[in-house]
Legacy VTK file of the C-alpha trace (Angstrom):
# vtk DataFile Version 3.0
C-alpha trace
ASCII
DATASET POLYDATA
POINTS 347 float
17.494 25.500 19.654
16.418 22.319 18.219
17.059 21.330 14.609
15.426 19.199 12.218
16.362 17.546 8.917
13.660 18.850 6.566
14.959 16.866 3.599
18.028 14.597 3.644
20.939 16.815 3.843
19.049 19.944 4.646
18.639 21.135 8.058
16.691 24.320 9.768
16.085 25.460 13.029
12.520 24.501 14.263
11.954 27.930 15.058
12.159 30.023 11.960
12.517 33.788 12.084
9.425 35.340 9.767
10.128 38.234 7.965
6.419 39.530 7.235
6.427 42.438 9.971
10.030 43.763 8.564
7.725 44.607 5.387
5.515 47.611 4.970
2.225 47.366 6.912
3.713 46.656 10.421
5.231 50.044 11.656
8.774 51.801 11.083
11.850 49.530 11.128
15.057 50.801 11.842
17.516 48.783 9.200
20.807 49.141 11.620
18.729 47.343 14.514
17.058 44.972 12.025
20.305 43.557 11.057
21.930 43.667 14.800
18.796 41.398 15.847
19.034 38.971 12.810
22.662 38.677 14.278
21.395 37.878 17.742
18.803 35.523 16.601
21.823 33.517 14.794
23.709 33.592 17.946
21.144 32.027 19.553
20.713 29.181 17.197
17.762 30.195 14.989
19.289 30.207 11.921
16.653 29.923 9.367
14.727 33.066 7.833
11.309 33.382 6.090
10.692 35.978 3.714
9.161 36.661 0.265
9.386 38.342 -3.211
6.723 40.408 -1.952
7.550 41.256 1.311
8.710 44.872 0.548
12.603 45.221 1.360
12.942 42.010 3.051
14.846 40.239 0.389
17.257 42.935 0.701
17.922 43.252 4.186
18.583 39.827 4.478
20.978 40.056 1.613
22.549 43.113 3.519
22.990 41.004 6.645
24.586 38.235 4.640
27.250 41.192 3.415
27.714 42.823 6.933
28.660 39.738 8.431
30.423 37.813 5.804
33.630 37.844 7.412
31.675 35.947 10.859
29.920 33.648 8.792
33.413 32.473 7.152
34.991 32.120 10.066
32.377 29.973 12.000
31.825 32.757 14.412
27.727 32.664 12.903
26.636 29.537 12.076
25.226 29.321 8.348
22.203 30.622 7.855
19.418 29.026 5.597
16.758 31.559 3.851
13.335 30.417 2.686
11.829 33.037 0.535
8.696 32.703 -1.710
7.554 33.172 -5.641
4.251 35.118 -5.284
3.167 36.070 -8.823
0.867 39.298 -8.948
-2.931 38.390 -9.447
-2.964 40.733 -12.358
-0.272 38.492 -13.906
-1.349 35.019 -13.272
-3.806 34.717 -16.704
-0.621 35.679 -18.917
2.467 34.397 -16.829
5.324 32.862 -19.022
8.595 30.998 -18.045
10.634 34.300 -18.324
8.476 36.322 -15.698
9.347 33.573 -13.201
12.863 33.258 -14.364
12.995 37.103 -13.994
11.548 37.424 -10.590
13.931 33.970 -9.271
17.118 36.053 -10.643
15.751 39.016 -8.934
15.530 37.116 -5.604
18.989 35.859 -6.078
20.357 39.093 -6.484
18.502 40.558 -3.569
19.762 37.649 -1.169
23.353 37.745 -2.695
23.573 34.328 -3.568
23.937 31.965 -6.212
21.425 29.327 -5.369
18.008 29.924 -3.148
17.673 27.571 -0.107
13.796 27.011 -0.362
11.439 28.876 -2.761
7.670 28.640 -1.677
5.461 28.869 -4.667
1.675 30.649 -4.060
-0.851 31.173 -6.352
-3.743 33.689 -5.528
-6.535 32.154 -7.779
-7.181 28.583 -8.991
-9.456 29.900 -11.781
-6.265 30.695 -13.461
-4.958 27.422 -14.527
-1.258 28.460 -15.141
-0.339 27.347 -11.702
0.434 23.879 -12.676
2.588 25.107 -15.535
4.448 27.650 -13.351
5.182 24.957 -10.674
6.871 22.851 -13.711
8.964 25.862 -14.691
10.249 26.296 -10.985
11.105 22.390 -10.871
13.075 23.233 -14.254
15.025 26.152 -12.358
15.442 23.905 -9.373
17.157 21.276 -11.703
19.000 24.153 -13.524
20.619 25.095 -10.016
19.081 28.348 -9.111
17.099 26.607 -6.417
18.092 24.023 -4.236
14.447 22.971 -2.750
11.031 23.896 -3.948
8.093 24.248 -1.772
4.591 25.443 -1.988
2.407 28.137 0.867
-1.406 28.157 0.966
-2.431 25.565 -1.480
-5.036 22.948 -0.915
-4.605 19.367 -0.696
-6.263 19.007 -4.523
-3.634 21.016 -5.786
-0.572 19.979 -4.531
-1.739 16.390 -5.497
-1.908 17.936 -9.408
1.559 19.102 -9.004
3.130 15.611 -7.492
1.134 14.055 -10.375
3.066 16.588 -12.616
6.569 15.177 -11.393
7.266 18.271 -9.541
8.980 17.150 -5.645
7.719 19.241 -3.214
9.916 19.891 -0.006
7.582 21.393 2.354
4.450 23.702 2.555
3.910 26.564 4.447
0.545 26.359 6.298
-1.343 28.405 8.887
-1.690 26.101 11.890
-2.466 27.102 15.378
-4.385 26.470 18.629
-7.123 28.410 16.505
-6.936 26.826 12.890
-6.659 23.098 12.195
-7.584 22.978 8.578
-4.936 21.195 7.711
-5.584 18.123 9.467
-8.381 17.473 7.658
-7.167 15.731 4.620
-3.770 17.530 3.948
-1.848 15.482 6.873
-1.984 12.432 5.027
-0.996 13.730 1.741
2.199 14.947 3.852
3.030 11.967 5.383
2.668 10.130 1.986
5.326 12.363 0.812
7.132 13.621 3.064
6.218 17.297 3.018
6.887 18.723 6.278
4.930 21.791 7.447
6.294 25.131 7.990
3.848 26.716 10.306
2.811 30.463 10.277
0.211 31.993 12.625
0.898 29.733 15.442
0.831 32.938 17.843
-1.830 34.367 15.778
0.080 37.763 15.151
0.484 37.896 19.206
-3.083 37.082 20.058
-1.922 33.914 21.515
-0.227 36.046 24.488
-0.310 36.909 27.742
-1.318 40.253 26.506
-4.613 39.209 25.509
-5.196 37.122 28.424
-8.359 38.803 30.053
-8.046 42.023 27.844
-10.863 43.606 26.426
-11.906 42.703 22.529
-9.224 45.208 20.851
-11.048 47.675 18.554
-10.309 48.628 14.955
-8.069 49.740 13.556
-5.425 47.484 15.006
-1.972 48.170 15.220
-0.683 46.189 12.122
-1.892 43.898 9.502
-1.257 40.819 11.594
-3.927 41.457 14.000
-6.433 42.505 11.456
-5.759 38.932 10.021
-6.105 37.051 13.053
-9.007 38.924 14.740
-10.874 37.503 11.849
-9.585 33.774 12.434
-10.694 34.087 16.290
-14.608 34.822 14.893
-13.876 31.660 12.734
-13.011 30.009 15.841
-15.994 30.788 17.546
-15.738 34.539 18.946
-13.429 36.162 21.659
-15.284 34.784 24.107
-14.310 31.310 23.213
-10.990 32.865 22.501
-10.614 33.639 25.915
-11.451 30.607 27.439
-8.609 29.300 25.287
-6.314 31.353 26.844
-7.072 30.503 30.263
-6.440 26.649 29.448
-3.022 27.502 27.832
-2.252 29.728 31.071
-3.162 26.871 33.381
-0.821 24.903 31.010
2.007 27.475 30.997
1.897 27.904 34.856
3.026 24.226 35.238
6.186 24.893 33.199
7.035 28.551 34.372
6.687 29.670 30.899
4.057 32.360 28.779
0.845 31.346 26.669
2.647 31.806 23.456
5.383 29.194 24.452
2.723 26.746 25.019
0.767 27.532 21.805
4.508 26.867 19.761
5.151 23.778 21.505
1.567 22.545 20.963
2.069 23.090 17.079
5.517 21.869 17.369
4.494 18.500 18.602
1.901 17.749 15.616
2.380 15.422 13.141
4.613 16.474 10.236
5.654 19.624 11.606
9.014 20.702 10.626
8.813 24.154 11.879
7.111 27.408 13.242
7.603 30.640 11.432
7.788 33.484 14.575
7.667 37.037 13.436
9.642 38.307 16.399
10.361 41.946 15.811
13.386 42.196 17.812
15.520 40.300 20.238
13.580 40.904 23.011
11.309 37.627 22.024
14.445 35.559 22.228
14.281 34.508 26.031
10.926 33.368 25.621
11.462 31.501 22.026
14.512 29.549 23.644
12.479 28.470 26.441
10.582 26.137 24.244
13.406 23.533 24.331
12.898 23.373 28.160
9.440 21.972 28.075
7.102 19.259 26.268
3.451 19.320 26.603
2.563 15.946 28.037
-1.118 14.181 27.005
-2.697 15.537 29.916
-2.043 19.230 28.386
-3.043 18.089 25.039
-6.289 16.808 25.955
-6.991 20.107 27.987
-6.347 21.983 24.847
-8.422 19.873 22.525
-11.186 20.049 24.739
-11.474 23.587 23.745
-10.566 23.133 20.173
-13.409 20.654 19.844
-15.856 23.356 20.756
-14.609 25.442 18.053
-16.930 26.333 15.240
-14.025 26.886 12.631
-12.165 27.862 10.551
-13.721 25.278 8.065
-13.445 23.970 4.437
-10.449 23.031 2.191
-7.218 24.983 3.505
-6.922 28.498 2.667
-10.422 28.505 0.798
-11.816 31.502 3.192
-8.718 33.699 2.206
-8.876 33.230 -1.522
-12.194 34.833 -1.618
-11.243 38.370 -3.004
-14.598 40.085 -2.079
-14.665 37.906 1.612
-13.681 39.610 4.495
-10.641 37.411 4.528
-9.498 38.018 1.210
-10.328 41.780 0.880
-7.492 42.560 3.254
-4.924 41.105 1.452
-2.574 43.221 -1.295
-2.689 41.024 -4.565
-0.128 42.891 -6.697
3.161 43.596 -4.899
5.904 42.045 -7.199
5.509 44.602 -9.895
9.165 45.779 -10.453
LINES 1 348
347 0 1 2 3 4 5 6 7 8 9 10 11 12 13 14 15 16 17 18 19 20 21 22 23 24 25 26 27 28 29 30 31 32 33 34 35 36 37 38 39 40 41 42 43 44 45 46 47 48 49 50 51 52 53 54 55 56 57 58 59 60 61 62 63 64 65 66 67 68 69 70 71 72 73 74 75 76 77 78 79 80 81 82 83 84 85 86 87 88 89 90 91 92 93 94 95 96 97 98 99 100 101 102 103 104 105 106 107 108 109 110 111 112 113 114 115 116 117 118 119 120 121 122 123 124 125 126 127 128 129 130 131 132 133 134 135 136 137 138 139 140 141 142 143 144 145 146 147 148 149 150 151 152 153 154 155 156 157 158 159 160 161 162 163 164 165 166 167 168 169 170 171 172 173 174 175 176 177 178 179 180 181 182 183 184 185 186 187 188 189 190 191 192 193 194 195 196 197 198 199 200 201 202 203 204 205 206 207 208 209 210 211 212 213 214 215 216 217 218 219 220 221 222 223 224 225 226 227 228 229 230 231 232 233 234 235 236 237 238 239 240 241 242 243 244 245 246 247 248 249 250 251 252 253 254 255 256 257 258 259 260 261 262 263 264 265 266 267 268 269 270 271 272 273 274 275 276 277 278 279 280 281 282 283 284 285 286 287 288 289 290 291 292 293 294 295 296 297 298 299 300 301 302 303 304 305 306 307 308 309 310 311 312 313 314 315 316 317 318 319 320 321 322 323 324 325 326 327 328 329 330 331 332 333 334 335 336 337 338 339 340 341 342 343 344 345 346
């Protein structure tokens, strides 16, 4: 599996194992099976894991994985892993958040993961009307200097607010964003900033919760309630893109390209984003090791200019999503924001 130096001296696998699906809202999870699956991913070269303080039970699960296989890590049988977590203060805490609150949550992540230093903490903030995001970013930067955090990233911030943090002296190592065939919002003005300050993207939603796959080619529009929260979220993105009919046209184009390389639609969708400017890696929420074979095919082909032109011809017909990055999702009363869970960090 290909790797990339995200920042000097820090290398990750370009495919990152997502953790959201291991949290609540995605069905029952067998802890024993999840730990075994993690080992298979690491053996396959996917050594980088994404999680969050608000993904119920996931930091603890990765901590148990480290502990269970500590001898294999020590002997070199398993390669070292990189764990990217998030700091997502509760909505209810945004107006009053203090440095002590931030320290408490970071310390809790250290304990859950069983480490002395967090590899990467990705900072999120629900609502800009509460201005403490800037002060909190500085507090995280201070924790980084104290040694509790190796690298500090952000997630779901727009260009304007990232620039504010940079101006305040915060060094940002990565930016986790939604980026896919169906969502190009980051290209409007964020990529220029990313280039200027060397802030690579770590991309989620690249297969749109599974919608960008052969399973949905020529399939009827699924009827709610959907199987899980991912499908609920990304079905809304399909509407923003231009609706289910245009989405099906996109799948047809991706299938035509996939036929050339004897791969699936999902693999084409993944490589399309991996070949974009400033993309460090893609976060794939593969539930189990059954997805490993297809993920390993990503290294076997590269999309050529003709392939990219075909995809862009569909993208150019899309209606959206529009606006600054993550603006749609920030409206708590809107269809995107109303499906979010805003207070998951309470002890």
